[in-house]
C-alpha positions as CSV (number, residue, x, y, z in Angstrom):
1,M,23.5,-123.7,145.5
2,G,22.5,-121.7,142.4
3,E,20.8,-118.8,144.2
4,L,23.4,-118.7,147.0
5,L,26.4,-118.7,144.7
6,E,24.8,-116.1,142.4
7,K,24.1,-113.7,145.3
8,C,27.5,-114.3,147.0
9,T,29.3,-113.6,143.7
10,A,27.3,-110.3,143.2
11,A,27.9,-109.4,146.8
12,K,31.7,-109.8,146.5
13,L,31.7,-107.6,143.4
14,A,29.5,-105.0,145.2
15,A,31.9,-104.9,148.2
16,Q,34.6,-103.4,146.1
17,K,32.3,-100.6,145.0
18,M,30.8,-100.1,148.4
19,A,34.2,-99.2,149.8
20,R,34.2,-96.1,147.6
21,V,30.6,-94.9,148.4
22,S,30.5,-91.5,150.1
23,T,28.8,-90.9,153.5
24,V,26.4,-88.5,151.7
25,T,25.3,-91.2,149.3
26,K,24.9,-93.7,152.1
27,D,22.8,-91.3,154.2
28,N,20.7,-90.4,151.3
29,A,20.0,-94.1,150.7
30,L,19.1,-94.7,154.3
31,G,16.7,-91.7,154.2
32,A,15.1,-93.1,151.1
33,I,14.8,-96.5,152.7
34,A,13.0,-95.2,155.8
35,K,10.6,-93.2,153.7
36,A,9.9,-96.2,151.4
37,L,9.2,-98.5,154.3
38,V,6.5,-96.2,155.6
39,E,5.0,-95.4,152.2
40,R,4.8,-99.1,151.3
41,T,3.6,-100.3,154.7
42,D,0.6,-102.0,153.0
43,E,2.9,-104.3,151.1
44,I,4.8,-105.3,154.2
45,I,1.5,-105.9,156.2
46,A,0.1,-108.1,153.4
47,A,3.3,-110.2,153.3
48,N,3.4,-110.4,157.1
49,K,-0.3,-111.6,157.1
50,T,0.9,-114.6,155.0
51,D,3.6,-115.4,157.5
52,L,1.3,-115.1,160.5
53,E,-1.3,-117.4,158.8
54,N,1.4,-120.0,158.2
55,A,2.8,-119.7,161.7
56,R,-0.6,-120.3,163.3
57,K,-1.2,-123.3,161.0
58,N,2.1,-124.7,162.1
59,G,1.3,-124.3,165.8
60,I,3.9,-121.5,166.6
61,R,3.7,-120.3,170.2
62,E,1.9,-117.0,170.8
63,A,5.1,-115.5,172.3
64,M,6.9,-116.2,169.0
65,I,3.9,-114.9,167.0
66,D,4.5,-111.6,168.8
67,R,8.1,-111.5,167.5
68,L,6.8,-112.2,164.0
69,T,3.9,-109.7,164.0
70,L,4.3,-106.4,162.1
71,T,1.9,-103.5,162.5
72,P,2.0,-100.0,161.0
73,E,3.4,-98.8,164.4
74,R,6.1,-101.4,164.3
75,I,7.0,-100.6,160.7
76,K,7.2,-97.0,161.6
77,G,9.5,-98.0,164.4
78,I,11.7,-100.0,162.0
79,A,11.9,-96.9,159.7
80,D,12.8,-94.7,162.7
81,G,15.6,-97.2,163.5
82,V,17.0,-96.7,159.9
83,L,16.9,-92.9,160.5
84,E,18.7,-93.4,163.8
85,V,21.5,-95.2,161.8
86,K,21.5,-92.4,159.3
87,A,22.0,-89.8,162.0
88,L,25.0,-91.6,163.5
89,S,28.6,-90.6,162.6
90,D,30.1,-92.7,159.8
91,P,33.0,-94.6,161.3
92,I,34.5,-95.5,157.9
93,G,37.7,-93.7,157.2
94,E,38.1,-92.6,160.9
95,V,41.8,-92.6,162.0
96,T,41.8,-93.9,165.5
97,G,45.5,-93.4,166.2
98,M,48.6,-91.9,164.7
99,W,52.2,-92.0,165.9
100,K,55.7,-91.3,164.7
101,R,58.5,-93.8,165.0
102,P,62.2,-92.8,165.6
103,N,63.0,-93.6,162.0
104,G,60.5,-91.0,160.8
105,L,57.7,-93.4,159.8
106,E,54.2,-92.1,160.5
107,I,51.8,-95.0,161.4
108,G,48.1,-94.6,161.6
109,R,45.2,-96.9,162.3
110,K,42.1,-96.4,160.1
111,R,38.6,-97.9,160.2
112,V,37.6,-99.8,157.0
113,P,34.6,-102.0,156.1
114,L,34.7,-105.7,156.8
115,G,33.4,-106.5,153.3
116,V,30.6,-109.0,152.9
117,I,28.6,-109.8,156.1
118,A,26.2,-112.7,156.2
119,I,23.5,-112.8,158.9
120,I,21.4,-115.9,159.7
121,Y,18.4,-115.1,161.8
122,E,15.0,-116.4,162.9
123,A,11.5,-115.1,163.2
124,R,12.1,-111.3,163.6
125,P,11.4,-109.4,160.4
126,N,12.8,-106.1,161.9
127,V,16.3,-107.7,161.8
128,T,16.1,-107.5,158.0
129,A,16.0,-103.7,158.0
130,D,18.3,-103.3,161.1
131,A,21.0,-105.5,159.7
132,A,20.9,-104.2,156.2
133,A,20.9,-100.5,157.4
134,L,23.9,-101.0,159.7
135,C,25.9,-102.8,157.0
136,L,25.1,-100.1,154.5
137,K,26.2,-97.3,156.8
138,T,29.5,-99.0,157.4
139,S,30.1,-99.6,153.6
140,N,29.6,-103.4,154.0
141,V,27.6,-105.6,151.8
142,S,24.9,-107.7,153.5
143,I,23.6,-111.2,152.7
144,L,20.6,-112.0,154.9
145,R,19.1,-115.4,155.4
146,G,16.0,-115.3,157.7
147,G,13.9,-118.2,158.9
148,K,11.0,-119.7,156.9
149,E,8.5,-118.3,159.5
150,A,9.1,-114.7,158.2
151,I,10.2,-115.3,154.6
152,A,7.4,-113.3,153.0
153,S,7.9,-110.4,155.4
154,N,11.7,-110.4,155.0
155,T,11.5,-110.6,151.2
156,A,9.0,-107.7,151.0
157,I,11.1,-105.5,153.3
158,M,14.3,-106.3,151.4
159,K,12.7,-105.5,148.0
160,I,11.6,-102.1,149.3
161,M,15.1,-101.4,150.7
162,Q,16.8,-102.5,147.4
163,D,14.5,-100.3,145.3
164,A,15.2,-97.3,147.5
165,A,19.0,-97.8,148.0
166,Y,19.9,-98.6,144.4
167,S,17.9,-95.6,143.2
168,A,19.9,-93.4,145.6
169,G,23.3,-94.6,144.2
170,I,24.1,-97.7,146.3
171,P,25.7,-100.4,143.9
172,E,23.5,-103.3,143.0
173,G,24.3,-106.4,144.9
174,A,25.0,-104.5,148.1
175,L,21.8,-105.8,149.8
176,N,20.8,-109.4,149.4
177,I,18.3,-111.9,150.9
178,I,18.5,-115.6,150.4
179,E,14.9,-116.8,149.7
180,D,15.7,-120.5,150.0
181,T,15.1,-121.2,153.7
182,S,16.2,-124.8,153.7
183,R,18.7,-126.0,156.2
184,E,21.0,-127.2,153.5
185,T,21.3,-123.7,152.0
186,A,22.0,-122.2,155.5
187,T,24.8,-124.8,156.0
188,Q,26.3,-123.9,152.6
189,L,26.2,-120.2,153.5
190,M,28.3,-121.0,156.6
191,K,31.0,-122.4,154.3
192,M,31.2,-119.7,151.6
193,N,34.9,-119.0,152.2
194,G,36.2,-116.5,149.7
195,Y,32.9,-114.7,149.6
196,I,31.8,-114.1,153.2
197,D,34.1,-112.1,155.5
198,L,32.0,-112.4,158.6
199,L,28.9,-114.5,159.6
200,I,26.6,-113.4,162.4
201,P,23.9,-115.7,163.7
202,R,20.9,-114.2,165.5
203,G,18.5,-116.7,167.1
204,G,18.1,-119.5,169.7
205,K,20.5,-122.0,171.1
206,G,19.9,-124.5,168.2
207,L,20.8,-122.0,165.5
208,I,23.9,-120.8,167.4
209,K,25.1,-124.3,168.0
210,S,24.6,-125.2,164.3
211,V,26.6,-122.2,163.1
212,V,29.5,-122.8,165.6
213,E,29.7,-126.4,164.6
214,N,29.4,-126.0,160.9
215,A,30.8,-122.6,159.9
216,T,34.2,-122.4,158.2
217,V,33.9,-118.6,157.7
218,P,34.7,-116.3,160.6
219,V,31.8,-116.0,163.1
220,V,30.7,-113.6,165.8
221,E,28.8,-115.7,168.3
222,T,25.5,-114.1,169.5
223,A,24.3,-116.6,172.0
224,A,20.9,-117.2,173.4
225,G,19.8,-115.1,176.4
226,N,19.4,-117.0,179.6
227,C,19.3,-113.8,181.7
228,H,18.9,-113.4,185.5
229,V,17.6,-110.9,188.0
230,Y,19.0,-111.1,191.5
231,V,17.0,-109.4,194.2
232,D,19.4,-108.7,197.0
233,G,18.6,-108.5,200.7
234,A,19.3,-104.7,200.6
235,A,16.9,-104.2,197.7
236,D,14.0,-101.7,197.7
237,P,11.0,-104.1,197.3
238,D,9.0,-101.7,195.1
239,M,11.9,-101.2,192.7
240,A,12.6,-105.0,192.7
241,E,9.1,-105.9,191.8
242,K,9.0,-103.3,189.0
243,I,12.3,-104.5,187.5
244,V,11.5,-108.2,187.7
245,M,8.1,-107.7,186.1
246,N,9.5,-105.6,183.3
247,A,12.4,-108.0,182.7
248,K,10.1,-111.0,182.5
249,V,6.7,-109.8,181.2
250,Q,7.2,-106.7,179.0
251,R,8.3,-108.9,176.0
252,P,9.1,-112.4,177.1
253,S,10.0,-113.7,173.6
254,V,13.2,-111.6,173.3
255,C,16.8,-112.6,174.2
256,N,17.1,-109.9,176.9
257,A,14.1,-111.0,178.9
258,A,14.7,-112.5,182.3
259,E,14.4,-116.3,182.6
260,T,15.5,-116.8,186.2
261,L,14.8,-114.9,189.4
262,L,17.2,-115.2,192.3
263,I,16.1,-114.0,195.7
264,D,18.3,-113.4,198.8
265,K,17.1,-115.5,201.7
266,A,17.2,-112.4,203.9
267,I,14.1,-111.1,202.3
268,A,12.5,-114.3,200.9
269,D,9.7,-114.5,203.4
270,E,8.4,-111.1,202.4
271,F,9.3,-110.9,198.8
272,V,8.4,-114.4,197.5
273,P,4.7,-114.1,198.1
274,R,4.6,-110.6,196.7
275,I,6.5,-111.3,193.5
276,F,4.8,-114.7,192.9
277,K,1.4,-113.1,193.1
278,A,2.4,-110.4,190.7
279,L,3.8,-112.9,188.2
280,Q,0.8,-115.1,188.4
281,A,-1.4,-112.1,187.8
282,E,0.4,-111.8,184.4
283,N,-0.1,-115.5,183.8
284,V,3.5,-116.3,184.2
285,E,4.2,-120.0,185.1
286,I,6.6,-120.2,188.0
287,R,9.1,-123.1,188.5
288,A,10.7,-122.7,191.9
289,D,13.1,-124.4,194.3
290,E,11.9,-126.1,197.5
291,K,12.7,-123.2,199.7
292,S,10.5,-120.9,197.6
293,R,7.7,-123.4,197.5
294,A,7.8,-123.8,201.3
295,I,7.0,-120.1,201.5
296,Y,4.4,-120.0,198.7
297,S,3.4,-123.2,197.0
298,E,0.1,-122.3,195.3
299,N,0.2,-123.5,191.7
300,I,4.0,-123.5,191.8
301,A,5.9,-126.3,189.9
302,K,9.2,-127.7,191.2
303,A,12.2,-126.4,189.3
304,T,14.7,-128.9,187.9
305,D,18.4,-128.2,187.1
306,E,17.4,-128.1,183.4
307,D,15.0,-125.2,184.2
308,Y,17.9,-123.1,185.3
309,Y,19.7,-123.7,182.0
310,T,16.6,-122.9,179.9
311,E,15.9,-119.8,177.8
312,Y,12.1,-120.0,177.8
313,N,11.2,-117.1,175.5
314,D,7.8,-117.5,177.1
315,Y,5.7,-116.6,180.2
316,I,7.7,-119.0,182.3
317,I,10.3,-118.2,185.0
318,A,12.6,-120.2,187.2
319,V,13.1,-119.1,190.8
320,K,15.7,-119.9,193.4
321,I,16.4,-118.6,196.9
322,V,20.2,-118.0,197.4
323,D,22.4,-117.2,200.4
324,G,23.5,-113.7,199.5
325,V,25.3,-112.1,196.5
326,G,28.1,-114.7,196.5
327,E,25.8,-117.6,195.8
328,A,23.9,-115.5,193.3
329,I,27.1,-114.8,191.3
330,E,28.1,-118.5,191.5
331,H,24.6,-119.6,190.2
332,I,24.6,-117.0,187.4
333,N,28.1,-117.8,186.1
334,K,27.2,-121.5,186.1
335,Y,23.9,-121.3,184.2
336,N,24.0,-118.1,182.1
337,T,24.7,-117.6,178.4
338,K,26.9,-114.5,179.2
339,H,24.2,-112.1,177.9
340,S,22.6,-109.8,180.5
341,E,22.4,-110.0,184.2
342,A,20.9,-107.7,186.9
343,I,21.1,-107.0,190.6
344,V,18.6,-105.0,192.6
345,T,20.2,-103.6,195.7
346,D,20.9,-100.5,197.7
347,S,24.3,-101.8,198.8
348,Y,27.1,-100.1,196.8
349,E,29.5,-102.8,197.9
350,R,27.4,-105.7,196.7
351,A,26.6,-103.9,193.5
352,E,30.3,-103.4,192.8
353,R,31.0,-107.1,193.5
354,F,28.2,-108.1,191.2
355,L,29.5,-105.8,188.4
356,N,33.1,-107.1,188.8
357,E,32.5,-110.8,189.2
358,I,29.6,-111.5,186.8
359,D,30.8,-112.8,183.4
360,A,28.3,-111.3,180.9
361,A,28.2,-108.9,178.0
362,A,26.0,-106.5,180.0
363,V,25.7,-106.3,183.8
364,Y,23.0,-104.0,185.4
365,V,22.5,-102.5,188.8
366,N,19.0,-101.5,189.6
367,A,17.7,-101.7,186.0
368,S,15.9,-104.2,183.8
369,T,17.9,-106.5,181.5
370,R,15.5,-105.4,178.7
371,F,17.8,-102.5,178.0
372,T,20.5,-104.6,176.3
373,D,19.7,-103.4,172.8
374,G,21.5,-101.3,170.3
375,F,18.8,-98.6,170.1
376,E,18.7,-98.3,173.9
377,F,22.5,-98.1,174.1
378,G,22.5,-95.2,171.6
379,F,23.8,-97.2,168.7
380,G,20.8,-96.8,166.5
381,A,19.9,-100.3,165.4
382,E,22.0,-103.3,166.2
383,I,23.1,-106.3,164.2
384,G,23.2,-108.7,167.2
385,I,24.3,-109.0,170.8
386,S,27.7,-110.7,170.9
387,T,28.4,-112.9,173.9
388,Q,31.9,-113.8,173.0
389,K,35.0,-111.8,174.0
390,M,36.9,-111.3,170.7
391,H,36.4,-108.3,168.4
392,A,32.9,-107.3,169.7
393,R,30.9,-107.8,172.8
394,G,27.4,-106.8,173.7
395,P,25.1,-104.9,171.3
396,M,27.0,-104.6,168.0
397,G,26.5,-101.2,166.4
398,L,28.5,-99.5,163.7
399,E,32.1,-99.8,165.1
400,A,31.7,-103.5,165.6
401,L,31.1,-103.8,161.8
402,T,34.5,-102.3,160.9
403,S,38.0,-103.6,160.7
404,I,41.2,-101.6,160.7
405,K,44.1,-101.1,158.3
406,Y,47.4,-99.5,159.2
407,I,48.4,-96.6,157.0
408,V,52.1,-95.9,157.0
409,R,53.8,-92.7,155.5
410,G,57.5,-92.5,154.9
411,N,60.1,-90.4,153.0
412,G,62.3,-93.1,151.6
413,Q,62.9,-95.3,154.7
414,V,64.2,-98.9,154.1
415,R,64.7,-101.5,156.7
416,G,68.3,-102.4,157.5
């Protein structure tokens, strides 16, 4: 509790100062951070090597190793993400509405920082830079608690960011990382009422469940990604194959990768063999329903109901043949985590039905689910993908990290 209380106390004090920091100072700090990350790449790579060695000793899956791995190119990408945040408009201080009441009062709605934002996340070191940069741009203070798998990488990245930001005029205590990765400390962080204004978990189903069950501070739920691609009977088969392969194979360890493929029975006889061969060529394990296996059974495991609920984060996909868009929608709304869902079709009517009836943060027509990402949506970096419906939903960029205050101007009015 010592480290946690110390950093939470410093963060609370820094939040008062951050609210007064100018956009120019924040942007100068973000520019300095991006430059420092590139210049000190060797330090990050050395720390990351330690994490990778430990991960392999502990038998971490290769798909998760990919999420953990940092290269000079990826570090440059992280720095570019920070510069993207710098280039975005500062939402703090923006007046989003102003109106005058009959009694002469002028009432406005103004964006303000949330205060102290805590983020609990797993084995993705890029989250350290993304989250801290977004919080800094929105005049929020960040307290980051990453997983043990990436602690050396996260600590190195944070040290570089702190050095650059504080030298550029950001108040000390505005960027924090909790180096104690024990479960007990994570649980304590979830209960730091009076210090934490918002907690954002980023990770798998187990982490999200733990936060939802244990947190007493306000939480934005960023659920796991059990995402689907539905190939409709009116789909272009070339487009469908391209989208399915990208959604599953391009980076299977991330939350916006597809985990289940649904195929309209109208095209199943032609499309099942084609897509199964393509998936197997990329070493994807297929778990399919009986109808699919009756068409193509070579090295195909039988899917269970649990498979349709599972976020694999691996080279595994569940498959089911459905009777049109209606059954596809019913299946998705039953099994999904309300993250990202896609339909491939040339039918405008079916596409509109899918868009209207699917309950998810992002719904796609003729595009890969892999685009659910703050950078791809034009937000710069993102602090998470919210799958709840209150305050923020989908990729959370700058505006999602602000609150509002009402500013009221009068000339002596009193209420009768």
